[in-house]
C-alpha positions in Angstrom: 8.6 13.6 22.3 11.3 16.3 22.7 13.4 17.0 19.6 17.1 17.7 19.7 16.4 21.5 19.8 14.3 20.9 22.9 17.1 19.1 24.7 19.5 21.9 23.7 17.1 24.4 25.1 16.8 22.5 28.4 20.6 22.2 28.6 20.9 25.9 28.1 18.3 26.7 30.7 20.0 24.4 33.2 23.4 26.1 32.5 21.9 29.5 33.0 20.3 28.4 36.2 23.6 27.0 37.5 25.4 30.2 36.6 22.8 32.4 38.3 23.2 30.7 41.7 26.6 32.3 42.5 25.2 35.7 41.4 22.3 35.4 43.8 24.6 34.3 46.6 27.0 37.3 46.0 24.0 39.6 46.7 22.3 37.6 49.5 25.3 36.5 51.6 26.6 40.0 52.4 23.1 41.2 53.2 22.6 38.3 55.6 26.0 39.0 57.2 24.9 42.6 57.8 22.0 41.3 59.9 19.2 41.3 57.4 16.6 38.6 57.8 16.9 35.4 55.7 13.7 36.2 53.9 14.7 39.8 53.0 18.2 38.8 51.9 16.7 36.1 49.8 14.2 38.4 48.2 16.8 41.0 47.3 19.0 38.3 45.8 16.0 37.1 43.7 15.2 40.7 42.7 18.7 41.3 41.5 18.3 38.5 38.9 14.7 39.5 37.9 16.0 41.8 35.1 17.9 39.0 33.3 14.9 37.5 31.5 13.6 40.9 30.5 17.1 41.9 29.2 17.4 38.5 27.4 14.1 39.1 25.5 15.2 42.6 24.6 18.6 41.4 23.5 17.1 38.5 21.4 14.7 41.0 19.7 17.6 43.4 19.0 19.7 40.6 17.4 16.7 39.6 15.2 16.0 43.2 14.3 19.7 44.0 13.5 20.5 40.7 11.8 23.4 41.9 9.7 25.2 43.7 12.6 26.3 40.9 15.0 29.3 39.6 12.9 30.8 43.1 12.8 30.0 43.8 16.4 31.6 40.4 17.5 34.6 41.2 15.3 35.0 44.5 17.0 34.7 42.9 20.4 37.3 40.2 19.5 39.7 43.0 18.3 39.2 44.9 21.5 39.9 41.8 23.6 43.1 41.1 21.6 44.2 44.7 22.2 43.6 44.3 25.9 45.6 41.1 26.0 48.5 42.5 24.0 48.7 45.7 26.1 
């Protein structure tokens, strides 16, 4: 039986998958319009997203390793966004 954490993980994976579809399309559609074959345009679109799982694992490891840093980093990012909005 799947616990509540399992369902949350499945929902997150589904959300990431839905979000990745437009990214793949943004790479593949212009290549197809330029005359590339469907297969080649599709493969390049897939390759453009292949780095995301690798970067996700590296990012998760970095957050675990630098456990005290994220609150300060997120505060800095929030301050930077407020500055951008105000200016």
